[in-house]
TORPA-4810 file (N, C-alpha, C, O; in nm, 3 decimals):
<nodes>
NODE_1_5.674_4.194_8.897_5.571_4.212_8.796_5.610_4.129_8.674_5.725_4.135_8.629_M
NODE_2_5.516_4.052_8.620_5.547_3.973_8.501_5.594_4.062_8.386_5.551_4.177_8.372_P
NODE_3_5.683_4.008_8.305_5.745_4.083_8.197_5.642_4.139_8.099_5.653_4.255_8.059_L
NODE_4_5.543_4.060_8.061_5.441_4.106_7.967_5.362_4.222_8.026_5.333_4.320_7.957_T
NODE_5_5.326_4.211_8.153_5.251_4.317_8.220_5.335_4.445_8.228_5.283_4.555_8.209_L
NODE_6_5.463_4.430_8.256_5.551_4.547_8.264_5.557_4.619_8.129_5.548_4.742_8.125_A
NODE_7_5.570_4.545_8.019_5.576_4.609_7.888_5.442_4.670_7.849_5.439_4.771_7.779_W
NODE_8_5.331_4.609_7.892_5.200_4.669_7.867_5.187_4.802_7.941_5.130_4.898_7.889_M
NODE_9_5.240_4.807_8.064_5.238_4.930_8.142_5.325_5.037_8.075_5.288_5.154_8.073_L
NODE_10_5.439_4.996_8.022_5.526_5.089_7.948_5.449_5.148_7.830_5.452_5.269_7.807_V
NODE_11_5.381_5.062_7.754_5.307_5.108_7.636_5.193_5.202_7.677_5.172_5.304_7.612_A
NODE_12_5.120_5.168_7.782_5.009_5.252_7.828_5.059_5.389_7.871_5.000_5.491_7.834_L
NODE_13_5.165_5.393_7.949_5.218_5.520_7.998_5.277_5.603_7.884_5.261_5.725_7.880_C
NODE_14_5.346_5.538_7.791_5.403_5.611_7.677_5.292_5.667_7.588_5.303_5.779_7.538_A
NODE_15_5.186_5.590_7.567_5.073_5.639_7.487_5.005_5.758_7.556_4.968_5.855_7.489_A
NODE_16_4.990_5.751_7.687_4.933_5.863_7.761_5.022_5.985_7.752_4.973_6.097_7.733_S
NODE_17_5.152_5.965_7.764_5.247_6.076_7.751_5.243_6.138_7.612_5.249_6.260_7.598_G
NODE_18_5.232_6.054_7.509_5.226_6.105_7.371_5.098_6.185_7.349_5.101_6.291_7.285_A
NODE_19_4.987_6.136_7.401_4.861_6.210_7.387_4.872_6.347_7.456_4.830_6.448_7.400_Y
NODE_20_4.928_6.349_7.577_4.942_6.475_7.649_5.035_6.571_7.576_5.013_6.692_7.578_C
NODE_21_5.138_6.517_7.512_5.229_6.601_7.435_5.157_6.663_7.315_5.176_6.780_7.285_L
NODE_22_5.074_6.585_7.247_4.995_6.638_7.137_4.896_6.742_7.187_4.872_6.843_7.121_L
NODE_23_4.837_6.717_7.303_4.742_6.812_7.362_4.813_6.943_7.397_4.754_7.051_7.385_R
NODE_24_4.938_6.933_7.441_5.015_7.053_7.476_5.038_7.139_7.352_5.040_7.262_7.361_A
NODE_25_5.056_7.076_7.237_5.078_7.153_7.114_4.954_7.232_7.074_4.966_7.340_7.016_R
NODE_26_4.835_7.178_7.105_4.710_7.243_7.066_4.659_7.342_7.170_4.575_7.427_7.139_R
NODE_27_4.708_7.334_7.291_4.653_7.412_7.402_4.701_7.556_7.400_4.802_7.590_7.338_A
NODE_28_4.624_7.641_7.471_4.669_7.778_7.491_4.780_7.777_7.595_4.817_7.672_7.647_D
NODE_29_4.833_7.894_7.626_4.949_7.902_7.715_4.922_7.840_7.853_5.008_7.769_7.906_R
NODE_30_4.804_7.866_7.910_4.772_7.814_8.043_4.762_7.662_8.041_4.814_7.595_8.130_R
NODE_31_4.694_7.608_7.942_4.675_7.464_7.934_4.800_7.389_7.891_4.815_7.271_7.919_G
NODE_32_4.889_7.459_7.821_5.011_7.395_7.770_5.099_7.344_7.883_5.155_7.235_7.873_R
NODE_33_5.111_7.422_7.991_5.197_7.380_8.102_5.146_7.255_8.170_5.224_7.165_8.201_G
NODE_34_5.015_7.248_8.193_4.958_7.129_8.257_4.973_7.007_8.167_5.010_6.899_8.214_A
NODE_35_4.945_7.024_8.038_4.957_6.911_7.944_5.102_6.865_7.932_5.128_6.745_7.925_A
NODE_36_5.195_6.959_7.929_5.336_6.923_7.921_5.381_6.849_8.047_5.458_6.753_8.039_A
NODE_37_5.334_6.894_8.163_5.367_6.825_8.288_5.314_6.683_8.289_5.381_6.591_8.336_G
NODE_38_5.193_6.664_8.237_5.137_6.529_8.229_5.212_6.444_8.128_5.227_6.323_8.148_E
NODE_39_5.260_6.506_8.020_5.340_6.432_7.922_5.471_6.384_7.984_5.512_6.270_7.964_A
NODE_40_5.536_6.471_8.059_5.660_6.434_8.128_5.634_6.317_8.223_5.712_6.222_8.228_V
NODE_41_5.523_6.325_8.297_5.491_6.216_8.390_5.462_6.086_8.314_5.504_5.979_8.357_M
NODE_42_5.391_6.095_8.203_5.361_5.975_8.125_5.487_5.909_8.073_5.504_5.788_8.087_G
NODE_43_5.575_5.988_8.013_5.699_5.931_7.960_5.791_5.885_8.073_5.859_5.783_8.061_F
NODE_44_5.792_5.959_8.184_5.872_5.918_8.299_5.822_5.787_8.358_5.901_5.701_8.396_G
NODE_45_5.691_5.774_8.366_5.634_5.649_8.417_5.666_5.534_8.323_5.691_5.422_8.368_M
NODE_46_5.665_5.560_8.193_5.701_5.456_8.096_5.846_5.412_8.118_5.875_5.293_8.117_A
NODE_47_5.935_5.509_8.137_6.076_5.475_8.162_6.092_5.399_8.293_6.173_5.306_8.302_A
NODE_48_6.015_5.437_8.395_6.025_5.371_8.524_5.970_5.228_8.518_6.017_5.139_8.589_M
NODE_49_5.870_5.205_8.433_5.807_5.073_8.425_5.887_4.973_8.343_5.858_4.854_8.347_A
NODE_50_5.987_5.020_8.267_6.069_4.928_8.188_6.131_4.826_8.284_6.187_4.864_8.387_V
NODE_51_6.123_4.698_8.249_6.179_4.595_8.338_6.327_4.621_8.371_6.402_4.672_8.287_P
NODE_52_6.365_4.586_8.491_6.502_4.609_8.539_6.603_4.547_8.444_6.582_4.438_8.391_A
NODE_53_6.714_4.617_8.423_6.820_4.568_8.338_6.800_4.600_8.190_6.884_4.563_8.108_G
NODE_54_6.691_4.667_8.155_6.663_4.702_8.017_6.685_4.851_8.002_6.633_4.930_8.081_T
NODE_55_6.759_4.891_7.903_6.776_5.034_7.878_6.904_5.088_7.939_6.958_5.030_8.033_G
NODE_56_6.951_5.201_7.884_7.078_5.259_7.929_7.066_5.342_8.056_7.168_5.375_8.116_P
NODE_57_6.944_5.376_8.098_6.929_5.462_8.214_6.932_5.377_8.341_6.894_5.260_8.340_W
NODE_58_6.976_5.436_8.446_6.977_5.368_8.574_6.892_5.443_8.673_6.841_5.551_8.644_G
NODE_59_6.877_5.386_8.789_6.795_5.451_8.892_6.844_5.592_8.928_6.762_5.678_8.961_P
NODE_60_6.976_5.616_8.921_7.028_5.747_8.956_6.982_5.853_8.856_6.951_5.966_8.895_Q
NODE_61_6.977_5.818_8.727_6.931_5.912_8.625_6.782_5.940_8.646_6.738_6.054_8.640_V
NODE_62_6.704_5.834_8.670_6.562_5.851_8.695_6.538_5.936_8.819_6.449_6.021_8.821_L
NODE_63_6.616_5.914_8.923_6.604_5.993_9.045_6.629_6.140_9.017_6.555_6.226_9.065_L
NODE_64_6.732_6.171_8.940_6.763_6.310_8.907_6.651_6.373_8.824_6.612_6.487_8.848_A
NODE_65_6.599_6.299_8.727_6.491_6.351_8.643_6.367_6.380_8.726_6.306_6.485_8.710_V
NODE_66_6.329_6.289_8.815_6.207_6.308_8.891_6.223_6.410_9.003_6.126_6.475_9.042_F
NODE_67_6.344_6.427_9.054_6.367_6.536_9.149_6.353_6.670_9.077_6.295_6.765_9.130_C
NODE_68_6.405_6.677_8.954_6.387_6.799_8.874_6.240_6.825_8.845_6.195_6.939_8.849_G
NODE_69_6.165_6.718_8.814_6.021_6.733_8.789_5.948_6.779_8.915_5.854_6.857_8.906_A
NODE_70_5.992_6.731_9.031_5.930_6.772_9.157_5.955_6.920_9.184_5.866_6.993_9.228_A
NODE_71_6.076_6.965_9.158_6.107_7.108_9.176_6.022_7.191_9.081_5.970_7.296_9.120_V
NODE_72_6.008_7.146_8.957_5.925_7.217_8.860_5.780_7.221_8.904_5.715_7.325_8.894_H
NODE_73_5.727_7.108_8.953_5.588_7.104_9.002_5.570_7.195_9.123_5.467_7.260_9.138_A
NODE_74_5.672_7.201_9.208_5.666_7.290_9.323_5.658_7.436_9.276_5.584_7.516_9.333_L
NODE_75_5.734_7.470_9.173_5.731_7.604_9.116_5.593_7.633_9.057_5.541_7.744_9.072_W
NODE_76_5.533_7.534_8.992_5.403_7.553_8.930_5.288_7.562_9.030_5.179_7.607_8.995_L
NODE_77_5.311_7.521_9.153_5.206_7.528_9.255_5.154_7.670_9.275_5.041_7.690_9.319_L
NODE_78_5.235_7.766_9.243_5.191_7.905_9.257_5.076_7.936_9.161_5.003_8.032_9.182_R
NODE_79_5.060_7.854_9.055_4.956_7.875_8.956_4.827_7.800_8.982_4.729_7.820_8.911_G
NODE_80_4.825_7.714_9.082_4.701_7.642_9.111_4.728_7.511_9.182_4.836_7.453_9.173_G
NODE_81_4.627_7.467_9.252_4.637_7.346_9.333_4.644_7.219_9.247_4.687_7.115_9.297_V
NODE_82_4.604_7.226_9.121_4.610_7.109_9.033_4.753_7.053_9.027_4.772_6.933_9.013_H
NODE_83_4.850_7.141_9.039_4.988_7.097_9.029_5.034_7.020_9.152_5.142_6.961_9.151_H
NODE_84_4.956_7.019_9.258_4.990_6.939_9.376_4.994_6.791_9.339_5.078_6.717_9.390_A
NODE_85_4.904_6.748_9.251_4.906_6.609_9.207_5.034_6.578_9.130_5.091_6.470_9.145_H
NODE_86_5.081_6.673_9.048_5.206_6.655_8.976_5.322_6.646_9.074_5.416_6.568_9.054_H
NODE_87_5.316_6.725_9.180_5.421_6.719_9.282_5.422_6.583_9.351_5.528_6.523_9.370_L
NODE_88_5.304_6.535_9.389_5.296_6.403_9.453_5.347_6.295_9.358_5.421_6.206_9.399_V
NODE_89_5.308_6.303_9.231_5.353_6.205_9.132_5.503_6.208_9.113_5.567_6.103_9.107_G
NODE_90_5.560_6.327_9.103_5.705_6.340_9.086_5.780_6.286_9.207_5.880_6.216_9.194_S
NODE_91_5.729_6.320_9.325_5.793_6.269_9.447_5.779_6.118_9.459_5.871_6.051_9.506_L
NODE_92_5.665_6.064_9.418_5.645_5.918_9.421_5.743_5.849_9.327_5.800_5.745_9.362_A
NODE_93_5.761_5.905_9.208_5.855_5.846_9.113_5.999_5.858_9.164_6.079_5.766_9.149_M
NODE_94_6.032_5.972_9.226_6.165_5.989_9.284_6.185_5.887_9.397_6.294_5.831_9.411_A
NODE_95_6.082_5.866_9.476_6.089_5.768_9.584_6.116_5.628_9.529_6.200_5.555_9.581_Y
NODE_96_6.043_5.590_9.424_6.064_5.457_9.366_6.204_5.445_9.306_6.268_5.340_9.317_M
NODE_97_6.253_5.552_9.242_6.389_5.550_9.187_6.492_5.541_9.300_6.594_5.474_9.285_A
NODE_98_6.465_5.607_9.411_6.555_5.601_9.527_6.561_5.459_9.582_6.668_5.410_9.618_L
NODE_99_6.446_5.394_9.590_6.443_5.254_9.637_6.524_5.166_9.542_6.598_5.078_9.586_V
NODE_100_6.509_5.190_9.411_6.586_5.113_9.313_6.735_5.143_9.324_6.818_5.053_9.313_M
NODE_101_6.769_5.272_9.344_6.910_5.311_9.353_6.976_5.254_9.477_7.097_5.232_9.479_A
NODE_102_6.897_5.230_9.581_6.952_5.174_9.704_6.985_5.026_9.688_7.033_4.961_9.781_A
NODE_103_6.959_4.973_9.569_6.994_4.835_9.542_6.881_4.737_9.563_6.900_4.616_9.553_G
NODE_104_6.763_4.790_9.591_6.652_4.699_9.615_6.585_4.657_9.485_6.524_4.550_9.480_H
NODE_105_6.595_4.738_9.380_6.536_4.705_9.250_6.386_4.694_9.256_6.322_4.733_9.354_G
NODE_106_6.328_4.640_9.149_6.184_4.617_9.145_6.151_4.504_9.241_6.230_4.412_9.259_H
NODE_107_6.037_4.510_9.302_5.992_4.403_9.390_6.024_4.428_9.537_6.004_4.338_9.618_G
NODE_108_6.071_4.545_9.574_6.097_4.578_9.713_6.004_4.690_9.756_5.967_4.775_9.675_R
NODE_109_5.966_4.690_9.882_5.863_4.783_9.928_5.915_4.919_9.970_5.835_5.012_9.982_A
NODE_110_6.042_4.935_9.991_6.089_5.064_10.041_6.042_5.082_10.185_6.033_4.985_10.260_G
NODE_111_6.014_5.205_10.222_5.963_5.233_10.357_5.813_5.203_10.360_5.737_5.265_10.286_L
NODE_112_5.770_5.111_10.443_5.628_5.070_10.442_5.530_5.186_10.461_5.425_5.188_10.396_P
NODE_113_5.560_5.281_10.547_5.467_5.392_10.572_5.454_5.481_10.448_5.343_5.524_10.414_A
NODE_114_5.565_5.508_10.381_5.562_5.592_10.261_5.490_5.520_10.148_5.405_5.577_10.079_V
NODE_115_5.524_5.393_10.131_5.459_5.314_10.026_5.308_5.305_10.052_5.229_5.319_9.959_T
NODE_116_5.269_5.281_10.175_5.127_5.271_10.210_5.055_5.403_10.185_4.944_5.404_10.132_A
NODE_117_5.117_5.514_10.222_5.054_5.645_10.200_5.035_5.672_10.051_4.931_5.723_10.009_A
NODE_118_5.135_5.637_9.971_5.124_5.656_9.826_5.018_5.562_9.767_4.944_5.601_9.677_L
NODE_119_5.011_5.440_9.817_4.908_5.347_9.770_4.768_5.399_9.800_4.679_5.392_9.715_L
NODE_120_4.749_5.452_9.920_4.618_5.508_9.957_4.585_5.627_9.869_4.472_5.639_9.820_V
NODE_121_4.682_5.715_9.847_4.659_5.833_9.762_4.618_5.791_9.621_4.517_5.838_9.569_Y
NODE_122_4.696_5.701_9.560_4.667_5.663_9.422_4.543_5.575_9.410_4.474_5.583_9.309_Y
NODE_123_4.514_5.494_9.509_4.388_5.418_9.507_4.270_5.514_9.509_4.174_5.497_9.434_A
NODE_124_4.276_5.615_9.595_4.171_5.717_9.600_4.162_5.795_9.470_4.053_5.823_9.422_G
NODE_125_4.277_5.831_9.414_4.281_5.907_9.289_4.216_5.828_9.175_4.138_5.882_9.097_Y
NODE_126_4.249_5.699_9.167_4.194_5.613_9.062_4.044_5.593_9.081_3.967_5.602_8.985_V
NODE_127_4.003_5.566_9.203_3.859_5.547_9.228_3.780_5.674_9.199_3.674_5.668_9.136_L
NODE_128_3.829_5.788_9.245_3.760_5.915_9.221_3.761_5.949_9.072_3.659_5.991_9.017_L
NODE_129_3.874_5.931_9.007_3.883_5.959_8.864_3.792_5.868_8.782_3.729_5.913_8.687_G
NODE_130_3.785_5.741_8.819_3.696_5.648_8.750_3.550_5.685_8.771_3.470_5.677_8.677_G
NODE_131_3.516_5.724_8.892_3.377_5.764_8.920_3.341_5.889_8.841_3.229_5.900_8.791_A
NODE_132_3.433_5.984_8.831_3.406_6.106_8.754_3.389_6.075_8.606_3.304_6.132_8.539_R
NODE_133_3.472_5.984_8.556_3.464_5.949_8.414_3.332_5.878_8.383_3.270_5.905_8.280_L
NODE_134_3.290_5.789_8.471_3.163_5.719_8.452_3.046_5.817_8.466_2.950_5.810_8.389_V
NODE_135_3.055_5.908_8.563_2.946_6.005_8.584_2.934_6.104_8.469_2.827_6.162_8.450_A
NODE_136_3.041_6.123_8.394_3.036_6.217_8.281_2.943_6.166_8.172_2.893_6.245_8.092_A
NODE_137_2.918_6.037_8.170_2.827_5.980_8.072_2.887_5.973_7.934_3.007_5.997_7.917_G
NODE_138_2.804_5.941_7.835_2.854_5.930_7.699_2.897_6.066_7.644_2.846_6.170_7.684_P
NODE_139_2.993_6.061_7.553_3.045_6.185_7.494_2.939_6.251_7.409_2.857_6.184_7.346_A
NODE_140_2.941_6.383_7.408_2.847_6.461_7.327_2.887_6.459_7.181_2.981_6.390_7.143_G
NODE_141_2.815_6.535_7.099_2.848_6.539_6.957_2.988_6.593_6.934_3.031_6.689_6.998_P
NODE_142_3.058_6.530_6.843_3.196_6.571_6.815_3.196_6.710_6.754_3.111_6.744_6.671_A
NODE_143_3.292_6.790_6.797_3.308_6.923_6.739_3.216_7.028_6.798_3.208_7.138_6.745_G
NODE_144_3.148_6.995_6.906_3.059_7.092_6.970_3.138_7.205_7.033_3.261_7.198_7.043_G
NODE_145_3.068_7.308_7.076_3.133_7.425_7.137_3.210_7.386_7.262_3.319_7.437_7.286_A
NODE_146_3.152_7.295_7.344_3.223_7.255_7.466_3.351_7.181_7.433_3.454_7.203_7.497_E
NODE_147_3.346_7.093_7.333_3.465_7.018_7.294_3.574_7.109_7.241_3.691_7.090_7.273_G
NODE_148_3.536_7.209_7.160_3.637_7.302_7.107_3.698_7.385_7.219_3.818_7.410_7.220_R
NODE_149_3.614_7.428_7.315_3.666_7.508_7.426_3.760_7.426_7.513_3.864_7.476_7.556_A
NODE_150_3.724_7.300_7.539_3.811_7.214_7.620_3.942_7.187_7.548_4.048_7.189_7.611_A
NODE_151_3.937_7.163_7.417_4.059_7.137_7.342_4.147_7.261_7.336_4.270_7.251_7.345_A
NODE_152_4.088_7.378_7.320_4.166_7.502_7.310_4.238_7.534_7.439_4.348_7.588_7.437_A
NODE_153_4.176_7.501_7.551_4.238_7.534_7.679_4.321_7.418_7.734_4.376_7.428_7.844_S
NODE_154_4.330_7.308_7.658_4.401_7.192_7.710_4.318_7.129_7.819_4.372_7.069_7.912_G
NODE_155_4.187_7.142_7.809_4.093_7.107_7.915_4.081_6.960_7.942_4.164_6.879_7.901_G
NODE_156_3.976_6.927_8.012_3.960_6.793_8.065_3.852_6.718_7.990_3.750_6.682_8.049_T
NODE_157_3.872_6.693_7.862_3.780_6.612_7.785_3.784_6.469_7.835_3.866_6.434_7.920_G
NODE_158_3.695_6.385_7.780_3.690_6.247_7.825_3.821_6.173_7.802_3.864_6.095_7.887_D
NODE_159_3.886_6.196_7.687_4.011_6.128_7.659_4.122_6.175_7.754_4.205_6.095_7.797_L
NODE_160_4.122_6.302_7.785_4.220_6.354_7.880_4.198_6.292_8.018_4.294_6.252_8.084_T
NODE_161_4.073_6.284_8.060_4.042_6.221_8.189_4.081_6.075_8.188_4.131_6.023_8.288_S
NODE_162_4.058_6.008_8.076_4.096_5.866_8.065_4.247_5.850_8.073_4.296_5.755_8.133_A
NODE_163_4.322_5.942_8.012_4.469_5.935_8.019_4.517_5.956_8.162_4.606_5.886_8.209_C
NODE_164_4.457_6.053_8.231_4.494_6.077_8.370_4.463_5.954_8.455_4.541_5.917_8.543_R
NODE_165_4.349_5.892_8.428_4.311_5.771_8.500_4.408_5.657_8.469_4.446_5.581_8.558_L
NODE_166_4.448_5.645_8.343_4.543_5.541_8.304_4.677_5.561_8.373_4.738_5.465_8.421_A
NODE_167_4.724_5.686_8.379_4.852_5.712_8.446_4.842_5.688_8.596_4.936_5.636_8.658_M
NODE_168_4.728_5.724_8.657_4.708_5.695_8.799_4.704_5.547_8.826_4.759_5.499_8.926_G
NODE_169_4.640_5.472_8.737_4.635_5.327_8.751_4.774_5.266_8.733_4.811_5.172_8.802_T
NODE_170_4.850_5.321_8.639_4.987_5.276_8.619_5.073_5.299_8.742_5.153_5.214_8.780_G
NODE_171_5.056_5.416_8.802_5.132_5.446_8.924_5.093_5.351_9.037_5.178_5.303_9.111_M
NODE_172_4.964_5.324_9.048_4.917_5.229_9.149_4.977_5.091_9.125_5.018_5.024_9.220_L
NODE_173_4.982_5.048_9.000_5.040_4.918_8.966_5.189_4.913_9.001_5.238_4.813_9.055_A
NODE_174_5.261_5.021_8.971_5.404_5.022_9.003_5.428_5.020_9.154_5.520_4.954_9.202_M
NODE_175_5.345_5.091_9.227_5.358_5.090_9.373_5.325_4.952_9.430_5.392_4.904_9.523_L
NODE_176_5.224_4.889_9.375_5.190_4.754_9.421_5.300_4.654_9.390_5.319_4.557_9.463_L
NODE_177_5.372_4.678_9.279_5.480_4.588_9.240_5.608_4.608_9.321_5.701_4.527_9.313_A
NODE_178_5.614_4.716_9.398_5.734_4.743_9.478_5.752_4.638_9.586_5.848_4.645_9.663_M
</nodes>
């Protein structure tokens, strides 16, 4: 992946993570966990997208972090199926870190079947998420009852959906760059 594109992906994922972190602060207890999980994924994806050889962390640290995130997502599955996407994302990041730790670094495909399955999943996620965002139409009046209810619950406003779409697109880009 070209260096400029890699840093743009880092910025996009970090911005998505920061937005989710701010959303977690405003959300109620139920919405806080989902927003915090998305923030972890955003920041983790930003760390994973940093070009090789930059930064003090190595693939082993990233692998440990994403395995921990996968265990946490598995624990959260008891609260709803939405967390299955977090589990897939955590496992995908752990897989990419494992490929990097094995000495292949960026630009290697890992196991073709696993990489292909993740590519299909994220391509579908991005296409479906984009279609939902487009179908939602233009945003309603700011500060309406629906907007306040969505913000209070950490809900799925247009910006939240756009952040999820951005992180899914980022994951797709990282998988394609493997």
